[in-house]
N, C-alpha and C positions, 0 to 999 in steps of 0.2 A: 736971762738965758737959762739959768739953772732950773727955774720953775717950769719953763717950757719943756726942757728935756725930761724932767721928772713926770710931767703930764703926758708926754709922748710914751714913755716907758710904761706908765700905768695904763694908758689907753691901749697899747699893743697887748698887754697882759689880759685885760678884761676882754679885749677883742678876740683873744684865743678862746675864751669861754663862749663868747657869742659864736665863734667859728665852730666849736664843738657841737653846740646846740643846732646850728645851721647845718652842719655836716650830717647830724642825725636826721634832720628833716629831709635832706636830699636823698640819703640812703633809702628812707621809707618811700619817698616819692618815686625814685627811680625803679624800685622793686615792685611797688604796689599801685603807683599812680594816685596815692592818697596823701592829702595834707592833714596832718594830725594836730588838731587844736587842743588836744589833751596833753601834749608833750610836756608843758611846764608843770602841770599838776602831777603827772606821773613821776617826774623827778622830785617834786616837792614831797610826795608821799614817801619816797625813799628816805629823805632827810628826817621826816617825822618818825618813821619806823626805827631808824638808827637811834634817834634821840630817846624814843620810848623804851627801847631795849636797854639803853644805858641807864636811864633813870629808874625804871620799874624793876629791872632784873639785875642791875649792877654789873653788867658784863663790861669787859675792857673796850676802849674806844675802837681799837682795830677790829675786834670781832663784831662790834655793832655796825661798823661801816660795811663789812662783808655781808652781814645780814641785810642791810639796807640795799646794797647792790644786787644781791640775789633776789630780794623781794621785787625790786624794780624790773629786773629782767623777766621774772616770772609774770609780773603784771602785764608787761608788754606782750608776752606770748598768750596769756589768758585773754587779753583784750582782742587779739586777732581772732581766736577761736570762739570767744563768747559774744563779741560785739560786732566785729567787722565781717567775719566769714559768713554768718547766716544771711540768706537772701541776697546774694551778690548781684542778682538781676535788678535790684531796686534802683541802681544807678549811682554815679559818683557823688551827686549832690546829697543823696540820702546817706551815703557812707560818711561824708564830711560832717553832716549834721550829727551823726552818731558820735563822732569824736568830740564835737562841741558839747553835746549832752553829757558825755562821759566826764569831761572836764568839770562841768557843774556838779555832777554827782560826787566826784572825788573831793571837790572843794567843800561841799555840804557835809560829806563824811568827816573830813578833817576838822571842820568847825564844830561838828557835833561832839566829837570825842576828845579833841585837843584844842578847842577854841579858847578856853579860859586861860588867861595869863600870857597870851601872845603879845609881842614876839619873844621867842626863847633864845637864850644864848647857847651856841654850840661850842663844845670843847675846841681848843686851839689845835688845829690839825697841822698848820704850817708854822715854821719857825718865826719867832718875833725878832725884832731888831733889824739891823742892816749895816751898810757901810757907805762911805763917801768915795766917789770916783770922779776926779776932776771937778769937784764942787757939786756933783749931782748925788743926792741921797738915793740909794738903791736898797729897797727892802728885800730881805731874804724870801718873804712870802711871794713877792712878785716873781722872783727867779724860779721858785718851786712850782708855782701855778703854771708858768710858761713851760717849764720842763715837763710836767705831768700832761698838760694839754698837748704839747708837741709830740711826746712819746705815743700817746693814745692815737692821735691823728695819723702818725707814721705807721703804727701797727695795723690800724684798720685799713689804711691805704694799701699796705702790702697784702692784707687779707683779701681785699677785693681784686687785687691784681694777680695774685699767684696761687690762691687756694681754689679748690674745686667749687666749694660752696660760694665763695666770693665771686668767681667767674660766672657761675650759673645765676647768681642774683643779679649781676650786671646784665647777663643775657636776657633775663626776664623783662628788663626794661625795654630791650630792643624788639624782642619777638617772643611773646608768651607761648604762642602756638608751636613754634619751633622747639622750645624747651619741653613742652608737653609731649611732642612727637618723639623726643629722645628718651621718653620714659621717666622723666624726672617729676616727682610729686611737687607741684608748685606750692601747695599749702605749707609744706615744711619750709620752703624758702621764704615765704611770706612771714611765717612765724619767727624765723631767724632774724629777718629785717626788723620786725616789731620789737623783738628782744634786744637787739643791738641799739635801736633807737631809744628805747626806754633806759637802757643801761647808761648810755652817754648823757641823757638828761639827768640821771641820778648823780653822775660824776660832777656835772656842772653845779647841781644844788649843794653837794657836799663841799666843793671847793669854794663856793660863794657864801657858805653859811656864816662864816665869821664876818663877812663884809656886810651882808644884808640881814643877818639873823634869820632864825627859822620861823616862818609864818605862812599862812595859807597862800598868800600871793607873792611869795618871795622871788619867784622867777618871772613874774609878769613883765617887768621891764626887759629882762634878758630875752624872753620869748619874743617880744615885740621887735627888738633889734635884730634877733636871729632870723625872724621871718623876713624882715626888711632886707637883710643881707642875702638870704637865699633867693628871694624874688629878684632883687636888683642884679645879682651876679649869675642868675640862671639856676632854676630848680633842677636842672639835669646835670649840673657840673659839681663834682665833689671838690675839685680845686677851687672853683668859684665860691663855694660855701665857706671855705676857710679864709680865702682872701677877702671875701665880703665881710666876714665877721671881724677880721682885723681892721679893715677900713672903717667899719661902723664904730668899733671901740675907740679907735684913734681919733676919728672926726668928732664923735660925741664928747669924748673926754676933753679935747682941746677947746671946743666951743663952750662946753659947760663951765670950764675953769675960768675963761675970760669973759663970757657973756651970760652965763647962768644956764640951768637945766632946761628951761623952757625954750631958750634959743637953740639948744642942742637938738631937741625934738623937732623944732621947726626946720632946721638945716637937714637933718637926716631924712625926714619924710618928703621935703621938697626935692632932695636929691633923688629919692626913689621915683617920684613922679617924673622927673626929668629923664631918668634912665629909661623908664617904661615908654615914654613918648618917643624917645629917639631910637631905642632898641627894645622892642616889646619882649623878645625872648630872653632878655638879660645880657649882661656884658659877656659872660662866658657861655651863655646858653646857645643851643644849636637851633638854627632855623629849620623847621620841618616843611618840606615841600610835598604837597598833596597832588598826585597825578590824577587827572580826570580821564 
């Protein structure tokens, strides 16, 4: 019983990280109708920047983390203006392929300049040790990860609910033409969405750096499960993104503990197929009715 409860706690915690990454995907999709396949590499780039700043320039860990987060946010904005914005008439498929190509470019860039010696150990950001509660071992790092992810999700939920920029970003998802008629510059809102999305990916990479170490494809598994959560629970639902991430983390952790990692992948992706067959728009997704 103790092992099961520890597995559940660990699964919920890693699920919060999946939820953060999934939340970032949904934010971007709701605002721009774009699925970003470079999400993982954008977060990974932030971890490498933070690590390089620490190693090469000897700056404190806290400063390096801030530099990494600022870099990631800037990278998101730059991606919109330099990669996504040009030739919008090319179509959604063309834009999605651009994000896939960007992911490959970033991976090649990281391998070219920081490929030797991977994986790298990142400084301990979270407290080590833990305590026992009713026979269940609880690590401080799990609590801290859960708290950071929870606070960020709460803050961004409030941002999209109560701030002008957040409300306009949500409105863009419903009717871009209406927002344009109000005199709002949609490009700025798109840039904000890309910046937020990349920032959240960087948070996930930094929080998971001690668990998976810093390497070119450190977020590959996270991205795969986050995509699964976002699609299964609805690409249009911020709540669904978080709930889906937690469910993916919980289910994968329990199955992997008792039946192995391969079984976890099998169950997760089989569940995704089942959800899409039964409810194509996702569990929390909205069914769109097209009037003729």
